[in-house]
N, C-alpha and C positions, 0 to 999 in steps of 0.2 A: 590822410588816414594813416595811423601808425600800423606797423606791421608787427604782428605777434611772433615772438622768437620762442621756441621750445629749448631752453637750456643750451644755447650755442649753435643751433642749426646743423649743419652738414658734418661739421667737425665732430659733434657729439655722436652722430649716426656712425661715423667712421670709427671713432674709438669703441663705442659699443659692438659693433660688428667685429672688430679686431679683438677684442677681449673675448668675445664668445667664441670665435673661431680658435683662439689659442688653447681653449680646453678639450678640443675635438681629440688631438693626439695624446692627451694625458694618460688614458687608460692603456692605450697601446705601448706608451713608454714604460708604465709601470709593469705591465705583464712582461715586456722584453726583458727589463732588468731583474725580473724574479720576484717583484713586489706583490702585494695583495691587490686584486682587482675587486674593486667594490661594486655593489649594485647602485641603482640610482637612488635609494635611500641611505647609503653608507654601510649597509650590512654586508659582511664577508661572504663569499660564495661558500656553498656547502662543501666540506671535506669528504672525499670517499672513505667510506667505512664507519660514518657517523662520528659519535663521540670517542669511540675507541681509535678511529683513524686519527683523530685530533690529538689525542694523548700519545700515540705513537710518533706522530709528528713533533710534538713538542718536547718529547723525551729523547729524540734522536739529535735534535738541534745542539745542545749544549756540548754533546760528544764531538759533533763537527766544528763547533767553534774552538773547543779546546785542542783538536788535532790541527786547525789552522794557526792557532797561537803558538803551539809548539813548533811548527814548521817556520813561522815568521821569526820566532826567538833563535832559532838555529842559524837562519839566514843572517840576521843581525849580528849574531856572535862572530860569524865567519867575516863579514863586511868590516867588523870592528878589528879583527885580527888583521886583516888585509890593510886597513888604513893606518894602523899603529905599527905595522912591521917594518923591516929594513927593505931596501930596494930590491935587492936579489929575492928575498923571502916573498916579498909581494908578487913579484913576477911568477915565482913557482906556484903561488895560491892561485893567481889568476889563471895560469894554464891548466892548473888541475881542475879549475871549475869549468873550463870550455869543455862543450861536447865532442 
């Protein structure tokens, strides 16, 4: 009598179990990194303050991004100056940047 195999047997069961278990920490990781945590149907959680709160969050974000970009640009200019300067100048710049 032939034995009926369901798409690979125990290996398939292990694969499906591992793939299902891998999705368990995903919402936790998203929340920990500041990403949106979605509901079971993909909808975003409600924002405090309703539509006005959502508008307030969306208008504040570009200012935060611009401030971060300005800081990164300043750091990049400083690093470029350090990398292209002379040895003595480079040492002074590095010492100046130390806390």
